[in-house]
py3Dmol code that shows the C-alpha trace and the ligand (Angstrom):
import py3Dmol

protein = """\
ATOM      1  CA  UNK A   1      -2.537 -43.493  17.941  1.00  0.00           C
ATOM      2  CA  UNK A   2      -1.454 -41.398  20.883  1.00  0.00           C
ATOM      3  CA  UNK A   3      -3.118 -42.059  24.207  1.00  0.00           C
ATOM      4  CA  UNK A   4      -4.866 -38.959  25.484  1.00  0.00           C
ATOM      5  CA  UNK A   5      -3.924 -38.047  29.021  1.00  0.00           C
ATOM      6  CA  UNK A   6      -6.440 -35.660  30.520  1.00  0.00           C
ATOM      7  CA  UNK A   7      -6.100 -33.640  33.643  1.00  0.00           C
ATOM      8  CA  UNK A   8      -9.023 -33.779  36.042  1.00  0.00           C
ATOM      9  CA  UNK A   9      -9.829 -32.263  39.408  1.00  0.00           C
ATOM     10  CA  UNK A  10      -8.393 -35.075  41.487  1.00  0.00           C
ATOM     11  CA  UNK A  11      -5.124 -35.398  39.515  1.00  0.00           C
ATOM     12  CA  UNK A  12      -2.048 -33.659  40.832  1.00  0.00           C
ATOM     13  CA  UNK A  13       0.676 -32.656  38.394  1.00  0.00           C
ATOM     14  CA  UNK A  14       2.733 -35.510  39.843  1.00  0.00           C
ATOM     15  CA  UNK A  15       0.083 -37.933  38.674  1.00  0.00           C
ATOM     16  CA  UNK A  16       0.057 -36.369  35.215  1.00  0.00           C
ATOM     17  CA  UNK A  17       3.826 -36.868  34.947  1.00  0.00           C
ATOM     18  CA  UNK A  18       3.354 -40.423  36.175  1.00  0.00           C
ATOM     19  CA  UNK A  19       0.825 -40.997  33.379  1.00  0.00           C
ATOM     20  CA  UNK A  20       3.187 -39.526  30.785  1.00  0.00           C
ATOM     21  CA  UNK A  21       6.011 -41.780  31.990  1.00  0.00           C
ATOM     22  CA  UNK A  22       3.651 -44.737  31.877  1.00  0.00           C
ATOM     23  CA  UNK A  23       2.756 -43.900  28.264  1.00  0.00           C
ATOM     24  CA  UNK A  24       6.429 -43.393  27.347  1.00  0.00           C
ATOM     25  CA  UNK A  25       7.150 -46.752  28.929  1.00  0.00           C
ATOM     26  CA  UNK A  26       5.413 -48.504  26.031  1.00  0.00           C
ATOM     27  CA  UNK A  27       7.542 -49.565  23.101  1.00  0.00           C
ATOM     28  CA  UNK A  28       6.213 -48.587  19.660  1.00  0.00           C
ATOM     29  CA  UNK A  29       7.148 -49.660  16.176  1.00  0.00           C
ATOM     30  CA  UNK A  30       7.212 -46.961  13.484  1.00  0.00           C
ATOM     31  CA  UNK A  31       4.435 -47.781  10.998  1.00  0.00           C
ATOM     32  CA  UNK A  32       6.485 -46.172   8.190  1.00  0.00           C
ATOM     33  CA  UNK A  33       9.951 -47.698   8.463  1.00  0.00           C
ATOM     34  CA  UNK A  34       9.352 -50.464  11.003  1.00  0.00           C
ATOM     35  CA  UNK A  35      12.096 -49.338  13.387  1.00  0.00           C
ATOM     36  CA  UNK A  36      11.515 -50.058  17.061  1.00  0.00           C
ATOM     37  CA  UNK A  37      11.729 -47.355  19.720  1.00  0.00           C
ATOM     38  CA  UNK A  38      14.947 -47.367  21.732  1.00  0.00           C
ATOM     39  CA  UNK A  39      14.893 -47.695  25.531  1.00  0.00           C
ATOM     40  CA  UNK A  40      16.270 -44.874  27.693  1.00  0.00           C
ATOM     41  CA  UNK A  41      16.774 -45.055  31.428  1.00  0.00           C
ATOM     42  CA  UNK A  42      15.607 -42.081  33.469  1.00  0.00           C
ATOM     43  CA  UNK A  43      15.543 -41.489  37.195  1.00  0.00           C
ATOM     44  CA  UNK A  44      12.400 -39.899  38.587  1.00  0.00           C
ATOM     45  CA  UNK A  45      12.171 -39.118  42.318  1.00  0.00           C
ATOM     46  CA  UNK A  46      15.044 -41.516  42.881  1.00  0.00           C
ATOM     47  CA  UNK A  47      13.312 -44.339  41.007  1.00  0.00           C
ATOM     48  CA  UNK A  48      14.875 -45.700  37.821  1.00  0.00           C
ATOM     49  CA  UNK A  49      12.420 -46.054  34.935  1.00  0.00           C
ATOM     50  CA  UNK A  50      12.674 -47.165  31.333  1.00  0.00           C
ATOM     51  CA  UNK A  51      11.025 -44.968  28.693  1.00  0.00           C
ATOM     52  CA  UNK A  52      11.100 -45.383  24.938  1.00  0.00           C
ATOM     53  CA  UNK A  53      12.129 -42.799  22.355  1.00  0.00           C
ATOM     54  CA  UNK A  54      11.532 -43.018  18.621  1.00  0.00           C
ATOM     55  CA  UNK A  55      14.513 -44.197  16.618  1.00  0.00           C
ATOM     56  CA  UNK A  56      13.696 -42.514  13.283  1.00  0.00           C
ATOM     57  CA  UNK A  57      12.598 -39.138  11.950  1.00  0.00           C
ATOM     58  CA  UNK A  58       9.580 -40.424  10.005  1.00  0.00           C
ATOM     59  CA  UNK A  59       7.144 -38.440  12.130  1.00  0.00           C
ATOM     60  CA  UNK A  60       9.087 -35.171  11.743  1.00  0.00           C
ATOM     61  CA  UNK A  61       9.457 -35.796   8.009  1.00  0.00           C
ATOM     62  CA  UNK A  62       5.738 -36.403   7.662  1.00  0.00           C
ATOM     63  CA  UNK A  63       4.899 -33.216   9.563  1.00  0.00           C
ATOM     64  CA  UNK A  64       7.342 -31.257   7.406  1.00  0.00           C
ATOM     65  CA  UNK A  65       5.868 -32.662   4.193  1.00  0.00           C
ATOM     66  CA  UNK A  66       2.392 -31.719   5.409  1.00  0.00           C
ATOM     67  CA  UNK A  67       3.545 -28.165   6.143  1.00  0.00           C
ATOM     68  CA  UNK A  68       5.196 -27.963   2.725  1.00  0.00           C
ATOM     69  CA  UNK A  69       2.025 -29.154   1.007  1.00  0.00           C
ATOM     70  CA  UNK A  70      -0.079 -26.650   2.948  1.00  0.00           C
ATOM     71  CA  UNK A  71       2.273 -23.851   1.903  1.00  0.00           C
ATOM     72  CA  UNK A  72       2.117 -24.969  -1.723  1.00  0.00           C
ATOM     73  CA  UNK A  73      -1.681 -24.973  -1.701  1.00  0.00           C
ATOM     74  CA  UNK A  74      -1.717 -21.603   0.030  1.00  0.00           C
ATOM     75  CA  UNK A  75       0.593 -20.136  -2.630  1.00  0.00           C
ATOM     76  CA  UNK A  76      -1.510 -21.639  -5.420  1.00  0.00           C
ATOM     77  CA  UNK A  77      -4.565 -19.986  -3.883  1.00  0.00           C
ATOM     78  CA  UNK A  78      -2.686 -16.687  -3.750  1.00  0.00           C
ATOM     79  CA  UNK A  79      -1.742 -17.068  -7.411  1.00  0.00           C
ATOM     80  CA  UNK A  80      -5.364 -17.655  -8.271  1.00  0.00           C
ATOM     81  CA  UNK A  81      -6.449 -14.600  -6.303  1.00  0.00           C
ATOM     82  CA  UNK A  82      -3.724 -12.508  -7.923  1.00  0.00           C
ATOM     83  CA  UNK A  83      -5.310 -13.280 -11.297  1.00  0.00           C
ATOM     84  CA  UNK A  84      -1.986 -14.219 -12.900  1.00  0.00           C
ATOM     85  CA  UNK A  85      -2.484 -15.578 -16.407  1.00  0.00           C
ATOM     86  CA  UNK A  86      -1.249 -19.136 -17.048  1.00  0.00           C
ATOM     87  CA  UNK A  87       1.106 -17.757 -19.683  1.00  0.00           C
ATOM     88  CA  UNK A  88       2.996 -15.853 -17.000  1.00  0.00           C
ATOM     89  CA  UNK A  89       3.134 -18.479 -14.248  1.00  0.00           C
ATOM     90  CA  UNK A  90       6.827 -19.282 -14.788  1.00  0.00           C
ATOM     91  CA  UNK A  91       8.066 -15.754 -15.344  1.00  0.00           C
ATOM     92  CA  UNK A  92      10.638 -14.350 -12.905  1.00  0.00           C
ATOM     93  CA  UNK A  93      12.684 -11.162 -12.811  1.00  0.00           C
ATOM     94  CA  UNK A  94      15.864 -13.222 -13.298  1.00  0.00           C
ATOM     95  CA  UNK A  95      14.481 -14.839 -16.444  1.00  0.00           C
ATOM     96  CA  UNK A  96      13.431 -11.450 -17.806  1.00  0.00           C
ATOM     97  CA  UNK A  97      16.852 -10.031 -17.000  1.00  0.00           C
ATOM     98  CA  UNK A  98      18.460 -12.817 -19.024  1.00  0.00           C
ATOM     99  CA  UNK A  99      16.136 -11.889 -21.892  1.00  0.00           C
ATOM    100  CA  UNK A 100      17.257  -8.274 -21.784  1.00  0.00           C
ATOM    101  CA  UNK A 101      14.021  -6.768 -20.462  1.00  0.00           C
ATOM    102  CA  UNK A 102      14.500  -3.180 -19.289  1.00  0.00           C
ATOM    103  CA  UNK A 103      14.233  -1.787 -15.735  1.00  0.00           C
ATOM    104  CA  UNK A 104      14.909  -5.125 -14.018  1.00  0.00           C
ATOM    105  CA  UNK A 105      17.363  -3.667 -11.486  1.00  0.00           C
ATOM    106  CA  UNK A 106      14.763  -1.060 -10.478  1.00  0.00           C
ATOM    107  CA  UNK A 107      12.084  -3.771 -10.308  1.00  0.00           C
ATOM    108  CA  UNK A 108      14.268  -5.888  -8.010  1.00  0.00           C
ATOM    109  CA  UNK A 109      14.877  -2.881  -5.794  1.00  0.00           C
ATOM    110  CA  UNK A 110      11.137  -2.225  -5.678  1.00  0.00           C
ATOM    111  CA  UNK A 111      10.545  -5.813  -4.518  1.00  0.00           C
ATOM    112  CA  UNK A 112      13.330  -5.647  -1.917  1.00  0.00           C
ATOM    113  CA  UNK A 113      12.059  -2.341  -0.477  1.00  0.00           C
ATOM    114  CA  UNK A 114       8.360  -3.140  -0.783  1.00  0.00           C
ATOM    115  CA  UNK A 115       6.222  -1.818   2.045  1.00  0.00           C
ATOM    116  CA  UNK A 116       2.450  -1.892   1.473  1.00  0.00           C
ATOM    117  CA  UNK A 117       1.998   1.172   3.705  1.00  0.00           C
ATOM    118  CA  UNK A 118       4.420   3.281   1.680  1.00  0.00           C
ATOM    119  CA  UNK A 119       2.275   3.903  -1.388  1.00  0.00           C
ATOM    120  CA  UNK A 120       5.376   3.258  -3.511  1.00  0.00           C
ATOM    121  CA  UNK A 121       4.154   2.709  -7.057  1.00  0.00           C
ATOM    122  CA  UNK A 122       5.388   2.177 -10.598  1.00  0.00           C
ATOM    123  CA  UNK A 123       4.155   3.621 -13.873  1.00  0.00           C
ATOM    124  CA  UNK A 124       5.378   1.438 -16.751  1.00  0.00           C
ATOM    125  CA  UNK A 125       5.293   3.250 -20.056  1.00  0.00           C
ATOM    126  CA  UNK A 126       6.264   1.707 -23.366  1.00  0.00           C
ATOM    127  CA  UNK A 127       5.079   0.332 -26.678  1.00  0.00           C
ATOM    128  CA  UNK A 128       3.159  -2.906 -26.964  1.00  0.00           C
ATOM    129  CA  UNK A 129       5.064  -6.141 -26.480  1.00  0.00           C
ATOM    130  CA  UNK A 130       8.308  -5.068 -24.860  1.00  0.00           C
ATOM    131  CA  UNK A 131       7.877  -6.871 -21.571  1.00  0.00           C
ATOM    132  CA  UNK A 132       5.946  -4.449 -19.347  1.00  0.00           C
ATOM    133  CA  UNK A 133       3.198  -6.884 -18.408  1.00  0.00           C
ATOM    134  CA  UNK A 134       5.703  -9.714 -17.917  1.00  0.00           C
ATOM    135  CA  UNK A 135       7.758  -7.527 -15.611  1.00  0.00           C
ATOM    136  CA  UNK A 136       4.656  -6.526 -13.653  1.00  0.00           C
ATOM    137  CA  UNK A 137       3.705 -10.177 -13.184  1.00  0.00           C
ATOM    138  CA  UNK A 138       7.273 -11.044 -12.169  1.00  0.00           C
ATOM    139  CA  UNK A 139       7.153  -8.328  -9.491  1.00  0.00           C
ATOM    140  CA  UNK A 140       3.837  -9.694  -8.223  1.00  0.00           C
ATOM    141  CA  UNK A 141       5.228 -13.234  -8.209  1.00  0.00           C
ATOM    142  CA  UNK A 142       8.236 -12.126  -6.177  1.00  0.00           C
ATOM    143  CA  UNK A 143       5.966 -10.391  -3.646  1.00  0.00           C
ATOM    144  CA  UNK A 144       3.206 -13.011  -3.405  1.00  0.00           C
ATOM    145  CA  UNK A 145       4.674 -15.215  -0.703  1.00  0.00           C
ATOM    146  CA  UNK A 146       4.565 -12.261   1.689  1.00  0.00           C
ATOM    147  CA  UNK A 147       1.919  -9.947   0.266  1.00  0.00           C
ATOM    148  CA  UNK A 148      -1.475 -10.007  -1.411  1.00  0.00           C
ATOM    149  CA  UNK A 149      -1.366  -8.685  -4.943  1.00  0.00           C
ATOM    150  CA  UNK A 150      -3.817  -8.544  -7.815  1.00  0.00           C
ATOM    151  CA  UNK A 151      -3.498  -7.969 -11.522  1.00  0.00           C
ATOM    152  CA  UNK A 152      -6.409  -6.625 -13.507  1.00  0.00           C
ATOM    153  CA  UNK A 153      -6.848  -4.821 -16.808  1.00  0.00           C
ATOM    154  CA  UNK A 154      -8.721  -1.554 -16.963  1.00  0.00           C
ATOM    155  CA  UNK A 155     -11.216  -3.260 -19.240  1.00  0.00           C
ATOM    156  CA  UNK A 156     -11.905  -5.924 -16.601  1.00  0.00           C
ATOM    157  CA  UNK A 157     -12.587  -3.243 -13.997  1.00  0.00           C
ATOM    158  CA  UNK A 158     -14.948  -1.398 -16.344  1.00  0.00           C
ATOM    159  CA  UNK A 159     -16.760  -4.579 -17.364  1.00  0.00           C
ATOM    160  CA  UNK A 160     -17.216  -5.614 -13.758  1.00  0.00           C
ATOM    161  CA  UNK A 161     -18.501  -2.197 -12.750  1.00  0.00           C
ATOM    162  CA  UNK A 162     -20.855  -1.902 -15.723  1.00  0.00           C
ATOM    163  CA  UNK A 163     -22.094  -5.406 -15.079  1.00  0.00           C
ATOM    164  CA  UNK A 164     -22.773  -4.345 -11.510  1.00  0.00           C
ATOM    165  CA  UNK A 165     -24.947  -1.475 -12.737  1.00  0.00           C
ATOM    166  CA  UNK A 166     -26.570  -2.908 -15.845  1.00  0.00           C
ATOM    167  CA  UNK A 167     -27.604  -6.252 -14.412  1.00  0.00           C
ATOM    168  CA  UNK A 168     -28.505  -5.103 -10.938  1.00  0.00           C
ATOM    169  CA  UNK A 169     -25.794  -7.356  -9.592  1.00  0.00           C
ATOM    170  CA  UNK A 170     -25.519  -7.475  -5.827  1.00  0.00           C
ATOM    171  CA  UNK A 171     -21.972  -6.182  -6.297  1.00  0.00           C
ATOM    172  CA  UNK A 172     -21.790  -2.391  -6.321  1.00  0.00           C
ATOM    173  CA  UNK A 173     -19.038  -0.235  -7.784  1.00  0.00           C
ATOM    174  CA  UNK A 174     -18.154   0.783  -4.259  1.00  0.00           C
ATOM    175  CA  UNK A 175     -17.695  -2.872  -3.308  1.00  0.00           C
ATOM    176  CA  UNK A 176     -15.478  -3.477  -6.326  1.00  0.00           C
ATOM    177  CA  UNK A 177     -13.297  -0.523  -5.362  1.00  0.00           C
ATOM    178  CA  UNK A 178     -13.165  -1.809  -1.779  1.00  0.00           C
ATOM    179  CA  UNK A 179     -12.235  -5.280  -3.047  1.00  0.00           C
ATOM    180  CA  UNK A 180      -9.323  -3.755  -4.961  1.00  0.00           C
ATOM    181  CA  UNK A 181      -8.260  -1.724  -1.929  1.00  0.00           C
ATOM    182  CA  UNK A 182      -7.764  -4.856   0.194  1.00  0.00           C
ATOM    183  CA  UNK A 183      -4.675  -5.836  -1.837  1.00  0.00           C
ATOM    184  CA  UNK A 184      -1.180  -4.686  -0.908  1.00  0.00           C
ATOM    185  CA  UNK A 185      -0.353  -4.110  -4.570  1.00  0.00           C
ATOM    186  CA  UNK A 186      -2.731  -3.540  -7.472  1.00  0.00           C
ATOM    187  CA  UNK A 187      -1.473  -3.885 -11.020  1.00  0.00           C
ATOM    188  CA  UNK A 188      -3.677  -2.224 -13.630  1.00  0.00           C
ATOM    189  CA  UNK A 189      -2.723  -3.270 -17.136  1.00  0.00           C
ATOM    190  CA  UNK A 190      -3.834  -1.649 -20.403  1.00  0.00           C
ATOM    191  CA  UNK A 191      -4.926   1.504 -18.635  1.00  0.00           C
ATOM    192  CA  UNK A 192      -6.781   2.933 -21.620  1.00  0.00           C
ATOM    193  CA  UNK A 193      -9.745   5.039 -20.648  1.00  0.00           C
ATOM    194  CA  UNK A 194     -12.411   5.691 -23.225  1.00  0.00           C
ATOM    195  CA  UNK A 195     -12.214   9.482 -23.127  1.00  0.00           C
ATOM    196  CA  UNK A 196     -15.613   9.800 -24.791  1.00  0.00           C
ATOM    197  CA  UNK A 197     -17.316   7.947 -21.955  1.00  0.00           C
ATOM    198  CA  UNK A 198     -18.050  10.076 -18.899  1.00  0.00           C
ATOM    199  CA  UNK A 199     -18.854   7.023 -16.786  1.00  0.00           C
ATOM    200  CA  UNK A 200     -15.417   5.566 -17.427  1.00  0.00           C
ATOM    201  CA  UNK A 201     -13.762   8.864 -16.576  1.00  0.00           C
ATOM    202  CA  UNK A 202     -15.784   9.015 -13.335  1.00  0.00           C
ATOM    203  CA  UNK A 203     -14.795   5.457 -12.484  1.00  0.00           C
ATOM    204  CA  UNK A 204     -11.099   6.114 -13.106  1.00  0.00           C
ATOM    205  CA  UNK A 205     -11.262   9.268 -11.004  1.00  0.00           C
ATOM    206  CA  UNK A 206     -13.002   7.438  -8.144  1.00  0.00           C
ATOM    207  CA  UNK A 207     -10.507   4.567  -8.280  1.00  0.00           C
ATOM    208  CA  UNK A 208      -7.445   6.804  -8.238  1.00  0.00           C
ATOM    209  CA  UNK A 209      -8.931   9.051  -5.551  1.00  0.00           C
ATOM    210  CA  UNK A 210      -9.237   5.926  -3.394  1.00  0.00           C
ATOM    211  CA  UNK A 211      -5.720   4.727  -4.188  1.00  0.00           C
ATOM    212  CA  UNK A 212      -4.345   8.174  -3.399  1.00  0.00           C
ATOM    213  CA  UNK A 213      -6.387   8.619  -0.217  1.00  0.00           C
ATOM    214  CA  UNK A 214      -5.356   5.213   1.160  1.00  0.00           C
ATOM    215  CA  UNK A 215      -1.754   5.555  -0.004  1.00  0.00           C
ATOM    216  CA  UNK A 216      -2.037   2.268  -1.920  1.00  0.00           C
ATOM    217  CA  UNK A 217       0.792   0.755  -3.937  1.00  0.00           C
ATOM    218  CA  UNK A 218       0.040   0.174  -7.601  1.00  0.00           C
ATOM    219  CA  UNK A 219       1.643  -0.683 -10.920  1.00  0.00           C
ATOM    220  CA  UNK A 220       0.067   1.107 -13.849  1.00  0.00           C
ATOM    221  CA  UNK A 221       0.850  -0.013 -17.400  1.00  0.00           C
ATOM    222  CA  UNK A 222       0.448   2.291 -20.395  1.00  0.00           C
ATOM    223  CA  UNK A 223       1.350   2.806 -24.001  1.00  0.00           C
ATOM    224  CA  UNK A 224       2.679   6.340 -24.578  1.00  0.00           C
ATOM    225  CA  UNK A 225      -0.133   7.166 -27.035  1.00  0.00           C
ATOM    226  CA  UNK A 226      -2.807   6.350 -24.405  1.00  0.00           C
ATOM    227  CA  UNK A 227      -1.303   8.976 -22.147  1.00  0.00           C
ATOM    228  CA  UNK A 228      -1.368  11.610 -24.887  1.00  0.00           C
ATOM    229  CA  UNK A 229      -5.074  10.877 -25.422  1.00  0.00           C
ATOM    230  CA  UNK A 230      -5.984  10.884 -21.739  1.00  0.00           C
ATOM    231  CA  UNK A 231      -4.223  14.197 -21.163  1.00  0.00           C
ATOM    232  CA  UNK A 232      -6.772  15.818 -23.483  1.00  0.00           C
ATOM    233  CA  UNK A 233      -9.364  15.401 -20.725  1.00  0.00           C
ATOM    234  CA  UNK A 234      -8.610  17.790 -17.826  1.00  0.00           C
ATOM    235  CA  UNK A 235      -9.816  15.395 -15.114  1.00  0.00           C
ATOM    236  CA  UNK A 236      -7.643  12.592 -16.483  1.00  0.00           C
ATOM    237  CA  UNK A 237      -4.746  15.002 -16.829  1.00  0.00           C
ATOM    238  CA  UNK A 238      -5.111  15.706 -13.114  1.00  0.00           C
ATOM    239  CA  UNK A 239      -5.255  11.969 -12.425  1.00  0.00           C
ATOM    240  CA  UNK A 240      -2.039  11.420 -14.382  1.00  0.00           C
ATOM    241  CA  UNK A 241      -0.366  14.278 -12.485  1.00  0.00           C
ATOM    242  CA  UNK A 242      -1.167  12.482  -9.239  1.00  0.00           C
ATOM    243  CA  UNK A 243       0.206   9.237 -10.650  1.00  0.00           C
ATOM    244  CA  UNK A 244       3.357  11.131 -11.573  1.00  0.00           C
ATOM    245  CA  UNK A 245       3.668  12.341  -7.966  1.00  0.00           C
ATOM    246  CA  UNK A 246       3.280   8.877  -6.496  1.00  0.00           C
ATOM    247  CA  UNK A 247       4.854   6.518  -9.015  1.00  0.00           C
ATOM    248  CA  UNK A 248       8.339   5.909 -10.289  1.00  0.00           C
ATOM    249  CA  UNK A 249       8.386   5.823 -14.098  1.00  0.00           C
ATOM    250  CA  UNK A 250       9.788   2.726 -15.809  1.00  0.00           C
ATOM    251  CA  UNK A 251      10.319   3.558 -19.474  1.00  0.00           C
ATOM    252  CA  UNK A 252      10.477   0.694 -21.963  1.00  0.00           C
ATOM    253  CA  UNK A 253      12.210   1.826 -25.136  1.00  0.00           C
ATOM    254  CA  UNK A 254      13.131  -1.439 -26.816  1.00  0.00           C
ATOM    255  CA  UNK A 255      11.349  -2.520 -29.948  1.00  0.00           C
ATOM    256  CA  UNK A 256       8.785  -5.236 -29.459  1.00  0.00           C
ATOM    257  CA  UNK A 257      10.382  -8.643 -29.189  1.00  0.00           C
ATOM    258  CA  UNK A 258       7.160 -10.538 -28.764  1.00  0.00           C
ATOM    259  CA  UNK A 259       7.317 -13.694 -30.808  1.00  0.00           C
ATOM    260  CA  UNK A 260      11.083 -13.514 -31.079  1.00  0.00           C
ATOM    261  CA  UNK A 261      11.772 -14.420 -27.473  1.00  0.00           C
ATOM    262  CA  UNK A 262       8.256 -15.284 -26.390  1.00  0.00           C
ATOM    263  CA  UNK A 263       8.046 -12.254 -24.128  1.00  0.00           C
TER     264      UNK A 263
END
"""
ligand_1 = """\
1
ZN
Zn 10.201 -44.510 10.978
"""
view = py3Dmol.view(width=600, height=400)
view.addModel(protein, "pdb")
view.setStyle({"model": 0}, {"cartoon": {"style": "trace"}})
view.addModel(ligand_1, "xyz")
view.setStyle({"model": 1}, {"stick": {}})
view.zoomTo()
view.show()
């Protein structure tokens, strides 16, 4: 245990240094590796003194390991907050590239250029099972050490908002939208709006108004047929026009290879 040297009113800085030298004049043995401190001779105000310095890097190593562990826990917490499914934990853009997933070069560029203030967004459009969601997760994973990201399906948003209303939850729709807005990147998967439900259309409009107003970055994932359906509703058509303005389109044309390559 380190001796605590406190300053007090009557101590001059000279006395503090004297106390430090006195403390350094004690020889310690490292409790980890058992190495003894090595003596060093110093001259202070013309007086020769012996002080001891540690002879191993156990302390530094321990501090580094603690930092590393803290960082690991912090990243795990970020993963949890990002709502990344267990199935996707190990996915990276490099792995997807090796599997032949489309738009990887553009995805890597998006990650490299990412600026949460820019509003830069992606609209992934393609048939079921050709790697859109995996690529979205891989982008989030690449950004997570530096940024806060979240992945959520449209259905999850709707369920949460309806729950808020139906069960008089303390969480309001406004709070849910604010919660989403705190992230640097929001990925909305399976963006299929029930076009027969006015409440869902209102919710989608409110959400995208907020994203647009705050210049938020998002990744939106769609099947082409969903877009055809949504365009039948004028308000959703307008929403999709805005998305088109803000987001780069990643088209996925490959046939589904789900099951074949576990994508
Ligand atoms: Zn040691």
